[in-house]
C-alpha positions, 0 to 999 in steps of 0.5 A: 376508582379502579378504572381511573387508577388503571387509566392513570397508570397506563397513561404514565407508562405511555408518556414515560415510554414516549419520552425515553429516546435513544441517542442517535448513533454516530457513524465512526470512520474506520481507522486509517491504516498506513501501508508501507509502499514498495517505493519505501523499500527500494534501494536508490544505489541501483541507479548506475552511470552509463559507463558501468561494467554490467558484468561486475554487477552480476554478483552471483555470476549467473549471467543475468541481472535485473534492469528497468525497461524504462530507465536502463541505468537502473540495474540490480543483481536481485529483483526489485523496483525502479526507484525512478518510475516504480516499475518492477525490474525485468530479468535480462542477460548481462549482454542485453543490459550492457546494450540497453545502456548505450 
């Protein structure tokens, strides 16, 4: 009788253990983090007309300005990014910038 009770006990433990299954873990995608792009910070007022006096744009009077190598009409007195092509502005002299505008 003892053997039968022990056998039933072990059989029930095995059956209960087999029935208990863990739920499959679902893979969660990481949250999307939006980053502010350089283009969002660009001042579009640095696009100049062809007849601009570049010397008047040199606010700190150091003889240098920042100009886009692709879009010569984009000139600023501070470093930045071109609002047209999104390239970094290159530092040039006022005379070089005026010549590039032609």
